[in-house]
FIKOLZA-1660 file (N, C-alpha, C; in steps of 0.1 Angstrom, whole numbers, plus 5000, padded with zeros to 4 digits):
% residues 228
   i   px   py   pz ch aa at
   1 9522 9734 5402  A  X  N
   1 9511 9737 5411  A  X CA
   1 9509 9726 5424  A  X  C
   2 9506 9729 5433  A  X  N
   2 9507 9721 5449  A  X CA
   2 9493 9715 5447  A  X  C
   3 9493 9701 5451  A  X  N
   3 9480 9693 5451  A  X CA
   3 9480 9687 5463  A  X  C
   4 9467 9687 5470  A  X  N
   4 9468 9677 5481  A  X CA
   4 9468 9663 5480  A  X  C
   5 9475 9659 5488  A  X  N
   5 9471 9643 5485  A  X CA
   5 9459 9634 5488  A  X  C
   6 9459 9624 5481  A  X  N
   6 9450 9617 5478  A  X CA
   6 9444 9613 5491  A  X  C
   7 9432 9614 5500  A  X  N
   7 9427 9606 5512  A  X CA
   7 9420 9592 5506  A  X  C
   8 9430 9581 5504  A  X  N
   8 9433 9568 5502  A  X CA
   8 9420 9562 5514  A  X  C
   9 9424 9564 5526  A  X  N
   9 9414 9560 5538  A  X CA
   9 9400 9559 5536  A  X  C
  10 9393 9574 5533  A  X  N
  10 9383 9577 5528  A  X CA
  10 9376 9570 5515  A  X  C
  11 9386 9572 5501  A  X  N
  11 9381 9566 5491  A  X CA
  11 9381 9554 5492  A  X  C
  12 9389 9544 5501  A  X  N
  12 9387 9529 5503  A  X CA
  12 9370 9526 5506  A  X  C
  13 9370 9537 5517  A  X  N
  13 9357 9539 5523  A  X CA
  13 9345 9537 5514  A  X  C
  14 9341 9547 5506  A  X  N
  14 9334 9549 5494  A  X CA
  14 9336 9536 5486  A  X  C
  15 9346 9533 5483  A  X  N
  15 9341 9519 5471  A  X CA
  15 9342 9507 5480  A  X  C
  16 9339 9503 5491  A  X  N
  16 9333 9496 5497  A  X CA
  16 9322 9496 5501  A  X  C
  17 9313 9507 5502  A  X  N
  17 9299 9513 5505  A  X CA
  17 9293 9513 5490  A  X  C
  18 9300 9512 5480  A  X  N
  18 9294 9510 5465  A  X CA
  18 9293 9492 5463  A  X  C
  19 9304 9487 5471  A  X  N
  19 9306 9473 5468  A  X CA
  19 9293 9463 5478  A  X  C
  20 9290 9473 5484  A  X  N
  20 9280 9462 5497  A  X CA
  20 9265 9469 5492  A  X  C
  21 9265 9479 5484  A  X  N
  21 9252 9486 5474  A  X CA
  21 9249 9476 5466  A  X  C
  22 9260 9467 5457  A  X  N
  22 9260 9465 5446  A  X CA
  22 9255 9448 5452  A  X  C
  23 9261 9443 5462  A  X  N
  23 9260 9429 5466  A  X CA
  23 9248 9420 5458  A  X  C
  24 9238 9427 5462  A  X  N
  24 9224 9415 5459  A  X CA
  24 9224 9411 5444  A  X  C
  25 9224 9430 5435  A  X  N
  25 9223 9424 5422  A  X CA
  25 9237 9415 5418  A  X  C
  26 9248 9418 5423  A  X  N
  26 9256 9411 5418  A  X CA
  26 9260 9399 5417  A  X  C
  27 9251 9392 5427  A  X  N
  27 9248 9375 5427  A  X CA
  27 9238 9370 5418  A  X  C
  28 9225 9382 5421  A  X  N
  28 9219 9378 5407  A  X CA
  28 9226 9374 5394  A  X  C
  29 9236 9385 5393  A  X  N
  29 9238 9384 5376  A  X CA
  29 9248 9378 5376  A  X  C
  30 9255 9374 5389  A  X  N
  30 9261 9360 5381  A  X CA
  30 9252 9347 5380  A  X  C
  31 9246 9346 5391  A  X  N
  31 9236 9337 5391  A  X CA
  31 9229 9333 5374  A  X  C
  32 9226 9344 5373  A  X  N
  32 9215 9344 5357  A  X CA
  32 9230 9342 5348  A  X  C
  33 9241 9347 5353  A  X  N
  33 9255 9339 5338  A  X CA
  33 9260 9323 5341  A  X  C
  34 9256 9321 5351  A  X  N
  34 9254 9303 5356  A  X CA
  34 9251 9301 5348  A  X  C
  35 9233 9303 5348  A  X  N
  35 9226 9294 5340  A  X CA
  35 9225 9297 5325  A  X  C
  36 9229 9310 5320  A  X  N
  36 9229 9316 5308  A  X CA
  36 9241 9303 5304  A  X  C
  37 9255 9302 5308  A  X  N
  37 9264 9294 5306  A  X CA
  37 9266 9282 5302  A  X  C
  38 9253 9275 5313  A  X  N
  38 9248 9257 5313  A  X CA
  38 9242 9260 5302  A  X  C
  39 9229 9269 5299  A  X  N
  39 9224 9263 5284  A  X CA
  39 9235 9264 5272  A  X  C
  40 9245 9277 5273  A  X  N
  40 9255 9274 5260  A  X CA
  40 9260 9266 5264  A  X  C
  41 9269 9257 5274  A  X  N
  41 9276 9245 5273  A  X CA
  41 9269 9234 5267  A  X  C
  42 9250 9234 5265  A  X  N
  42 9249 9224 5261  A  X CA
  42 9246 9219 5243  A  X  C
  43 9254 9231 5242  A  X  N
  43 9254 9229 5225  A  X CA
  43 9244 9224 5214  A  X  C
  44 9232 9225 5221  A  X  N
  44 9221 9224 5209  A  X CA
  44 9216 9238 5203  A  X  C
  45 9210 9239 5192  A  X  N
  45 9205 9252 5187  A  X CA
  45 9198 9260 5196  A  X  C
  46 9187 9255 5200  A  X  N
  46 9178 9267 5210  A  X CA
  46 9186 9269 5220  A  X  C
  47 9195 9260 5225  A  X  N
  47 9201 9264 5242  A  X CA
  47 9210 9273 5238  A  X  C
  48 9217 9270 5233  A  X  N
  48 9227 9283 5223  A  X CA
  48 9226 9294 5223  A  X  C
  49 9212 9294 5215  A  X  N
  49 9209 9309 5209  A  X CA
  49 9199 9317 5220  A  X  C
  50 9194 9303 5233  A  X  N
  50 9190 9312 5244  A  X CA
  50 9198 9315 5255  A  X  C
  51 9208 9304 5257  A  X  N
  51 9222 9310 5266  A  X CA
  51 9229 9325 5261  A  X  C
  52 9230 9323 5247  A  X  N
  52 9237 9335 5244  A  X CA
  52 9229 9350 5248  A  X  C
  53 9214 9350 5245  A  X  N
  53 9207 9360 5247  A  X CA
  53 9208 9366 5259  A  X  C
  54 9207 9350 5269  A  X  N
  54 9206 9356 5283  A  X CA
  54 9222 9360 5288  A  X  C
  55 9233 9355 5285  A  X  N
  55 9241 9359 5288  A  X CA
  55 9246 9377 5284  A  X  C
  56 9239 9382 5277  A  X  N
  56 9243 9392 5267  A  X CA
  56 9231 9403 5274  A  X  C
  57 9219 9401 5281  A  X  N
  57 9212 9409 5296  A  X CA
  57 9218 9407 5304  A  X  C
  58 9225 9395 5310  A  X  N
  58 9231 9397 5322  A  X CA
  58 9240 9406 5323  A  X  C
  59 9251 9403 5309  A  X  N
  59 9262 9415 5307  A  X CA
  59 9256 9433 5313  A  X  C
  60 9247 9432 5301  A  X  N
  60 9238 9445 5303  A  X CA
  60 9231 9452 5316  A  X  C
  61 9227 9438 5324  A  X  N
  61 9221 9441 5334  A  X CA
  61 9231 9443 5348  A  X  C
  62 9247 9438 5345  A  X  N
  62 9259 9440 5352  A  X CA
  62 9261 9455 5351  A  X  C
  63 9265 9461 5342  A  X  N
  63 9265 9477 5338  A  X CA
  63 9256 9485 5343  A  X  C
  64 9241 9485 5338  A  X  N
  64 9233 9493 5345  A  X CA
  64 9235 9492 5360  A  X  C
  65 9234 9480 5366  A  X  N
  65 9229 9480 5383  A  X CA
  65 9245 9487 5388  A  X  C
  66 9254 9486 5380  A  X  N
  66 9268 9490 5388  A  X CA
  66 9268 9505 5388  A  X  C
  67 9265 9509 5372  A  X  N
  67 9261 9529 5371  A  X CA
  67 9250 9530 5377  A  X  C
  68 9238 9528 5384  A  X  N
  68 9225 9529 5387  A  X CA
  68 9230 9531 5406  A  X  C
  69 9236 9519 5404  A  X  N
  69 9235 9520 5423  A  X CA
  69 9245 9530 5433  A  X  C
  70 9254 9532 5419  A  X  N
  70 9268 9539 5426  A  X CA
  70 9266 9556 5424  A  X  C
  71 9257 9558 5413  A  X  N
  71 9258 9573 5405  A  X CA
  71 9248 9579 5404  A  X  C
  72 9235 9571 5394  A  X  N
  72 9226 9575 5392  A  X CA
  72 9214 9575 5403  A  X  C
  73 9212 9569 5417  A  X  N
  73 9206 9565 5425  A  X CA
  73 9207 9577 5443  A  X  C
  74 9226 9572 5439  A  X  N
  74 9231 9586 5447  A  X CA
  74 9228 9600 5447  A  X  C
  75 9227 9603 5435  A  X  N
  75 9223 9616 5428  A  X CA
  75 9209 9617 5430  A  X  C
  76 9203 9604 5431  A  X  N
  76 9186 9610 5432  A  X CA
  76 9180 9609 5448  A  X  C
  77 9188 9607 5457  A  X  N
  77 9185 9604 5476  A  X CA
  77 9195 9614 5477  A  X  C
  78 9199 9624 5466  A  X  N
  78 9212 9636 5476  A  X CA
  78 9220 9634 5484  A  X  C
  79 9227 9620 5482  A  X  N
  79 9234 9618 5494  A  X CA
  79 9250 9624 5495  A  X  C
  80 9250 9634 5481  A  X  N
  80 9266 9636 5475  A  X CA
  80 9266 9651 5489  A  X  C
  81 9257 9653 5493  A  X  N
  81 9258 9664 5502  A  X CA
  81 9269 9658 5515  A  X  C
  82 9263 9646 5519  A  X  N
  82 9271 9639 5530  A  X CA
  82 9287 9635 5526  A  X  C
  83 9289 9632 5512  A  X  N
  83 9299 9631 5506  A  X CA
  83 9310 9646 5505  A  X  C
  84 9304 9653 5506  A  X  N
  84 9307 9666 5504  A  X CA
  84 9313 9671 5521  A  X  C
  85 9306 9665 5530  A  X  N
  85 9308 9669 5544  A  X CA
  85 9324 9661 5545  A  X  C
  86 9329 9652 5540  A  X  N
  86 9342 9644 5544  A  X CA
  86 9353 9652 5537  A  X  C
  87 9364 9648 5542  A  X  N
  87 9375 9657 5535  A  X CA
  87 9380 9646 5529  A  X  C
  88 9375 9652 5516  A  X  N
  88 9378 9646 5501  A  X CA
  88 9377 9658 5491  A  X  C
  89 9383 9656 5480  A  X  N
  89 9383 9667 5468  A  X CA
  89 9377 9658 5460  A  X  C
  90 9371 9668 5447  A  X  N
  90 9367 9663 5435  A  X CA
  90 9375 9652 5430  A  X  C
  91 9387 9652 5434  A  X  N
  91 9399 9641 5428  A  X CA
  91 9392 9628 5435  A  X  C
  92 9391 9631 5448  A  X  N
  92 9393 9617 5456  A  X CA
  92 9378 9610 5457  A  X  C
  93 9370 9621 5451  A  X  N
  93 9356 9613 5448  A  X CA
  93 9356 9606 5434  A  X  C
  94 9360 9615 5425  A  X  N
  94 9360 9611 5410  A  X CA
  94 9369 9596 5409  A  X  C
  95 9377 9591 5422  A  X  N
  95 9389 9580 5417  A  X CA
  95 9379 9569 5429  A  X  C
  96 9372 9575 5440  A  X  N
  96 9362 9566 5447  A  X CA
  96 9347 9559 5437  A  X  C
  97 9347 9568 5427  A  X  N
  97 9335 9562 5420  A  X CA
  97 9343 9551 5408  A  X  C
  98 9355 9559 5402  A  X  N
  98 9360 9552 5392  A  X CA
  98 9363 9537 5397  A  X  C
  99 9367 9537 5409  A  X  N
  99 9376 9523 5413  A  X CA
  99 9362 9513 5418  A  X  C
 100 9355 9521 5427  A  X  N
 100 9346 9509 5430  A  X CA
 100 9333 9508 5418  A  X  C
 101 9330 9517 5407  A  X  N
 101 9322 9506 5395  A  X CA
 101 9330 9500 5386  A  X  C
 102 9341 9503 5387  A  X  N
 102 9354 9491 5379  A  X CA
 102 9347 9478 5387  A  X  C
 103 9355 9481 5402  A  X  N
 103 9351 9465 5409  A  X CA
 103 9337 9458 5407  A  X  C
 104 9328 9469 5410  A  X  N
 104 9318 9462 5409  A  X CA
 104 9312 9459 5396  A  X  C
 105 9318 9463 5386  A  X  N
 105 9313 9457 5371  A  X CA
 105 9323 9443 5368  A  X  C
 106 9336 9449 5370  A  X  N
 106 9347 9436 5362  A  X CA
 106 9348 9426 5372  A  X  C
 107 9341 9425 5382  A  X  N
 107 9339 9410 5390  A  X CA
 107 9336 9402 5383  A  X  C
 108 9321 9403 5382  A  X  N
 108 9312 9394 5373  A  X CA
 108 9313 9396 5359  A  X  C
 109 9317 9408 5352  A  X  N
 109 9322 9408 5339  A  X CA
 109 9333 9395 5335  A  X  C
 110 9346 9396 5343  A  X  N
 110 9356 9387 5343  A  X CA
 110 9350 9371 5345  A  X  C
 111 9343 9371 5355  A  X  N
 111 9338 9359 5355  A  X CA
 111 9330 9352 5344  A  X  C
 112 9319 9359 5335  A  X  N
 112 9311 9353 5329  A  X CA
 112 9322 9353 5315  A  X  C
 113 9336 9362 5310  A  X  N
 113 9340 9360 5303  A  X CA
 113 9350 9345 5301  A  X  C
 114 9355 9346 5315  A  X  N
 114 9361 9331 5317  A  X CA
 114 9350 9321 5314  A  X  C
 115 9341 9321 5323  A  X  N
 115 9331 9310 5320  A  X CA
 115 9327 9310 5308  A  X  C
 116 9328 9318 5301  A  X  N
 116 9324 9316 5284  A  X CA
 116 9334 9310 5278  A  X  C
 117 9345 9315 5277  A  X  N
 117 9358 9305 5271  A  X CA
 117 9361 9293 5278  A  X  C
 118 9356 9291 5288  A  X  N
 118 9359 9274 5296  A  X CA
 118 9346 9269 5287  A  X  C
 119 9336 9270 5287  A  X  N
 119 9323 9263 5279  A  X CA
 119 9324 9263 5269  A  X  C
 120 9330 9273 5262  A  X  N
 120 9333 9265 5248  A  X CA
 120 9343 9259 5247  A  X  C
 121 9354 9257 5247  A  X  N
 121 9372 9251 5249  A  X CA
 121 9365 9240 5260  A  X  C
 122 9359 9235 5264  A  X  N
 122 9357 9221 5273  A  X CA
 122 9340 9216 5266  A  X  C
 123 9336 9217 5255  A  X  N
 123 9321 9215 5252  A  X CA
 123 9322 9213 5238  A  X  C
 124 9310 9203 5232  A  X  N
 124 9313 9203 5217  A  X CA
 124 9314 9216 5211  A  X  C
 125 9314 9230 5211  A  X  N
 125 9313 9243 5207  A  X CA
 125 9325 9244 5197  A  X  C
 126 9325 9246 5183  A  X  N
 126 9337 9250 5180  A  X CA
 126 9344 9262 5186  A  X  C
 127 9357 9258 5190  A  X  N
 127 9367 9266 5198  A  X CA
 127 9369 9280 5193  A  X  C
 128 9366 9280 5179  A  X  N
 128 9365 9297 5169  A  X CA
 128 9360 9306 5176  A  X  C
 129 9348 9300 5184  A  X  N
 129 9341 9310 5192  A  X CA
 129 9348 9319 5200  A  X  C
 130 9356 9318 5203  A  X  N
 130 9363 9323 5214  A  X CA
 130 9365 9335 5212  A  X  C
 131 9369 9339 5198  A  X  N
 131 9376 9351 5190  A  X CA
 131 9360 9359 5191  A  X  C
 132 9353 9355 5186  A  X  N
 132 9340 9361 5184  A  X CA
 132 9337 9365 5200  A  X  C
 133 9334 9356 5210  A  X  N
 133 9331 9361 5219  A  X CA
 133 9337 9372 5227  A  X  C
 134 9350 9373 5227  A  X  N
 134 9360 9384 5233  A  X CA
 134 9357 9395 5221  A  X  C
 135 9357 9396 5213  A  X  N
 135 9350 9408 5204  A  X CA
 135 9335 9414 5212  A  X  C
 136 9326 9403 5211  A  X  N
 136 9315 9406 5221  A  X CA
 136 9316 9416 5238  A  X  C
 137 9328 9407 5244  A  X  N
 137 9329 9412 5255  A  X CA
 137 9334 9425 5255  A  X  C
 138 9343 9427 5244  A  X  N
 138 9353 9440 5245  A  X CA
 138 9345 9451 5240  A  X  C
 139 9335 9445 5232  A  X  N
 139 9324 9462 5235  A  X CA
 139 9315 9464 5243  A  X  C
 140 9314 9452 5248  A  X  N
 140 9305 9457 5265  A  X CA
 140 9315 9464 5271  A  X  C
 141 9324 9462 5273  A  X  N
 141 9335 9469 5282  A  X CA
 141 9337 9483 5274  A  X  C
 142 9333 9485 5265  A  X  N
 142 9336 9496 5258  A  X CA
 142 9323 9505 5259  A  X  C
 143 9315 9502 5259  A  X  N
 143 9301 9503 5266  A  X CA
 143 9297 9510 5275  A  X  C
 144 9303 9503 5286  A  X  N
 144 9301 9503 5298  A  X CA
 144 9312 9517 5299  A  X  C
 145 9324 9516 5299  A  X  N
 145 9336 9529 5299  A  X CA
 145 9327 9542 5294  A  X  C
 146 9320 9544 5284  A  X  N
 146 9312 9556 5275  A  X CA
 146 9301 9556 5288  A  X  C
 147 9296 9545 5294  A  X  N
 147 9285 9546 5299  A  X CA
 147 9287 9556 5312  A  X  C
 148 9297 9549 5318  A  X  N
 148 9302 9556 5332  A  X CA
 148 9309 9568 5331  A  X  C
 149 9313 9573 5318  A  X  N
 149 9319 9581 5318  A  X CA
 149 9313 9597 5318  A  X  C
 150 9299 9591 5310  A  X  N
 150 9290 9599 5306  A  X CA
 150 9280 9605 5321  A  X  C
 151 9279 9591 5325  A  X  N
 151 9270 9593 5340  A  X CA
 151 9279 9602 5352  A  X  C
 152 9292 9600 5351  A  X  N
 152 9297 9608 5357  A  X CA
 152 9301 9627 5356  A  X  C
 153 9298 9624 5342  A  X  N
 153 9297 9640 5337  A  X CA
 153 9289 9651 5337  A  X  C
 154 9276 9642 5335  A  X  N
 154 9268 9647 5328  A  X CA
 154 9255 9641 5343  A  X  C
 155 9251 9657 5350  A  X  N
 155 9241 9653 5357  A  X CA
 155 9225 9644 5352  A  X  C
 156 9223 9648 5338  A  X  N
 156 9211 9647 5338  A  X CA
 156 9208 9630 5335  A  X  C
 157 9196 9625 5343  A  X  N
 157 9194 9611 5343  A  X CA
 157 9192 9605 5330  A  X  C
 158 9183 9612 5320  A  X  N
 158 9178 9609 5308  A  X CA
 158 9187 9606 5300  A  X  C
 159 9199 9614 5301  A  X  N
 159 9211 9616 5289  A  X CA
 159 9219 9602 5298  A  X  C
 160 9218 9597 5307  A  X  N
 160 9224 9589 5313  A  X CA
 160 9222 9573 5308  A  X  C
 161 9203 9574 5312  A  X  N
 161 9201 9561 5306  A  X CA
 161 9200 9558 5289  A  X  C
 162 9201 9572 5285  A  X  N
 162 9205 9573 5270  A  X CA
 162 9212 9565 5269  A  X  C
 163 9227 9574 5275  A  X  N
 163 9239 9563 5269  A  X CA
 163 9243 9551 5274  A  X  C
 164 9237 9544 5284  A  X  N
 164 9236 9532 5285  A  X CA
 164 9229 9523 5275  A  X  C
 165 9215 9524 5274  A  X  N
 165 9210 9518 5266  A  X CA
 165 9214 9518 5252  A  X  C
 166 9215 9532 5245  A  X  N
 166 9224 9531 5232  A  X CA
 166 9235 9524 5229  A  X  C
 167 9243 9525 5237  A  X  N
 167 9256 9519 5237  A  X CA
 167 9255 9503 5239  A  X  C
 168 9248 9503 5247  A  X  N
 168 9243 9484 5247  A  X CA
 168 9238 9477 5237  A  X  C
 169 9227 9489 5232  A  X  N
 169 9220 9482 5216  A  X CA
 169 9232 9482 5208  A  X  C
 170 9240 9485 5203  A  X  N
 170 9250 9486 5192  A  X CA
 170 9255 9470 5192  A  X  C
 171 9256 9463 5201  A  X  N
 171 9255 9445 5201  A  X CA
 171 9254 9438 5193  A  X  C
 172 9241 9441 5188  A  X  N
 172 9235 9435 5176  A  X CA
 172 9241 9440 5163  A  X  C
 173 9240 9453 5158  A  X  N
 173 9249 9455 5146  A  X CA
 173 9264 9452 5147  A  X  C
 174 9270 9454 5157  A  X  N
 174 9286 9446 5162  A  X CA
 174 9286 9436 5151  A  X  C
 175 9274 9427 5160  A  X  N
 175 9276 9407 5156  A  X CA
 175 9275 9409 5142  A  X  C
 176 9265 9417 5137  A  X  N
 176 9261 9412 5124  A  X CA
 176 9274 9421 5119  A  X  C
 177 9281 9428 5117  A  X  N
 177 9292 9437 5111  A  X CA
 177 9298 9424 5110  A  X  C
 178 9304 9418 5121  A  X  N
 178 9315 9409 5125  A  X CA
 178 9317 9396 5117  A  X  C
 179 9301 9392 5112  A  X  N
 179 9295 9382 5105  A  X CA
 179 9297 9389 5091  A  X  C
 180 9301 9399 5087  A  X  N
 180 9298 9400 5074  A  X CA
 180 9323 9401 5068  A  X  C
 181 9332 9397 5083  A  X  N
 181 9343 9402 5077  A  X CA
 181 9345 9391 5077  A  X  C
 182 9349 9384 5063  A  X  N
 182 9355 9367 5059  A  X CA
 182 9363 9364 5074  A  X  C
 183 9376 9371 5076  A  X  N
 183 9389 9364 5084  A  X CA
 183 9381 9363 5097  A  X  C
 184 9370 9370 5100  A  X  N
 184 9362 9361 5116  A  X CA
 184 9353 9350 5115  A  X  C
 185 9346 9356 5106  A  X  N
 185 9333 9349 5102  A  X CA
 185 9337 9335 5099  A  X  C
 186 9347 9333 5091  A  X  N
 186 9352 9319 5081  A  X CA
 186 9359 9310 5095  A  X  C
 187 9360 9319 5103  A  X  N
 187 9370 9308 5113  A  X CA
 187 9359 9303 5127  A  X  C
 188 9346 9310 5127  A  X  N
 188 9342 9307 5143  A  X CA
 188 9334 9295 5137  A  X  C
 189 9333 9287 5131  A  X  N
 189 9330 9273 5135  A  X CA
 189 9339 9264 5134  A  X  C
 190 9354 9269 5138  A  X  N
 190 9367 9260 5131  A  X CA
 190 9367 9252 5145  A  X  C
 191 9376 9245 5147  A  X  N
 191 9380 9237 5159  A  X CA
 191 9390 9242 5164  A  X  C
 192 9397 9252 5159  A  X  N
 192 9408 9258 5166  A  X CA
 192 9409 9277 5165  A  X  C
 193 9413 9282 5174  A  X  N
 193 9413 9296 5176  A  X CA
 193 9426 9305 5166  A  X  C
 194 9416 9307 5161  A  X  N
 194 9426 9321 5150  A  X CA
 194 9424 9334 5153  A  X  C
 195 9432 9341 5159  A  X  N
 195 9433 9353 5159  A  X CA
 195 9437 9362 5148  A  X  C
 196 9426 9363 5137  A  X  N
 196 9430 9373 5126  A  X CA
 196 9437 9388 5127  A  X  C
 197 9445 9393 5121  A  X  N
 197 9448 9405 5123  A  X CA
 197 9435 9419 5125  A  X  C
 198 9428 9416 5116  A  X  N
 198 9415 9427 5123  A  X CA
 198 9407 9424 5129  A  X  C
 199 9407 9407 5141  A  X  N
 199 9402 9409 5151  A  X CA
 199 9410 9414 5161  A  X  C
 200 9425 9411 5160  A  X  N
 200 9434 9416 5171  A  X CA
 200 9435 9435 5174  A  X  C
 201 9430 9442 5156  A  X  N
 201 9428 9450 5154  A  X CA
 201 9418 9460 5167  A  X  C
 202 9409 9452 5163  A  X  N
 202 9394 9455 5165  A  X CA
 202 9395 9455 5185  A  X  C
 203 9400 9445 5189  A  X  N
 203 9401 9438 5201  A  X CA
 203 9413 9450 5211  A  X  C
 204 9419 9454 5205  A  X  N
 204 9432 9467 5212  A  X CA
 204 9424 9482 5203  A  X  C
 205 9417 9481 5197  A  X  N
 205 9409 9498 5200  A  X CA
 205 9400 9499 5206  A  X  C
 206 9392 9489 5211  A  X  N
 206 9380 9482 5218  A  X CA
 206 9387 9490 5234  A  X  C
 207 9399 9482 5240  A  X  N
 207 9409 9482 5251  A  X CA
 207 9413 9499 5249  A  X  C
 208 9417 9499 5240  A  X  N
 208 9422 9517 5241  A  X CA
 208 9412 9523 5242  A  X  C
 209 9404 9524 5236  A  X  N
 209 9389 9530 5236  A  X CA
 209 9387 9533 5247  A  X  C
 210 9385 9524 5258  A  X  N
 210 9378 9519 5269  A  X CA
 210 9392 9530 5281  A  X  C
 211 9399 9529 5282  A  X  N
 211 9409 9537 5285  A  X CA
 211 9409 9551 5284  A  X  C
 212 9410 9554 5271  A  X  N
 212 9410 9566 5268  A  X CA
 212 9396 9577 5270  A  X  C
 213 9386 9569 5275  A  X  N
 213 9374 9574 5275  A  X CA
 213 9374 9576 5287  A  X  C
 214 9383 9571 5295  A  X  N
 214 9375 9571 5312  A  X CA
 214 9389 9579 5320  A  X  C
 215 9397 9580 5307  A  X  N
 215 9411 9590 5312  A  X CA
 215 9406 9606 5307  A  X  C
 216 9401 9609 5296  A  X  N
 216 9396 9619 5293  A  X CA
 216 9386 9622 5306  A  X  C
 217 9377 9617 5309  A  X  N
 217 9371 9621 5323  A  X CA
 217 9377 9624 5335  A  X  C
 218 9385 9615 5338  A  X  N
 218 9394 9618 5346  A  X CA
 218 9403 9631 5346  A  X  C
 219 9408 9636 5336  A  X  N
 219 9413 9651 5334  A  X CA
 219 9407 9654 5334  A  X  C
 220 9391 9660 5330  A  X  N
 220 9379 9670 5332  A  X CA
 220 9381 9667 5352  A  X  C
 221 9379 9658 5356  A  X  N
 221 9380 9660 5369  A  X CA
 221 9387 9669 5382  A  X  C
 222 9399 9660 5374  A  X  N
 222 9414 9668 5378  A  X CA
 222 9411 9684 5377  A  X  C
 223 9407 9687 5372  A  X  N
 223 9409 9703 5367  A  X CA
 223 9395 9707 5375  A  X  C
 224 9387 9702 5377  A  X  N
 224 9373 9709 5391  A  X CA
 224 9383 9708 5407  A  X  C
 225 9376 9723 5407  A  X  N
 225 9386 9728 5423  A  X CA
 225 9369 9725 5430  A  X  C
 226 9356 9721 5424  A  X  N
 226 9347 9718 5428  A  X CA
 226 9341 9710 5428  A  X  C
 227 9327 9706 5435  A  X  N
 227 9318 9689 5432  A  X CA
 227 9310 9699 5421  A  X  C
 228 9308 9706 5417  A  X  N
 228 9300 9712 5410  A  X CA
 228 9304 9724 5399  A  X  C
% end
């Protein structure tokens, strides 16, 4: 079956539009992440707890702002009609939203991930926290992939908000669950980084599920012949 070629110039313009809409929130989230990492780096009980909580809040805000600005607000303001007037197909539109959302989310996400690892390695904090941190960041990435897929597939704003909140609220149960796994919990306070097989399996599962969820959503959009 013949398919029309992707309109990459228009896709790039739509991605740039989403990036411009997210710049202010991006700056706020990155600043909040820096403050959180400074608190974590102080390596005291109260500062570590407060900094960790603030860092998770910034990650959640980054995820929600990225999806809201790109998809939910666009639907509320009915700007899809303008996009439909452009020479784009449903697949072009899907790719622009996928790439735009991944860029706006992954830039601050990777910055905070790198900052977290560096703070742990170059402060008195135990290096064993690196594995636990990666698992938490992996969950945030998976939760974002699920929320993004729901937002692109479901028109209901209520279900979109429910998906974002529900997926992110699972962070606390995840931390409690990881604390019950001896192969992970026993090495959190160690001065060396130990990737237990179960930790590697969880990380691989998080990454694989994130890709599968987005790929499944893309497959559905590839089959669409119209925007509705």
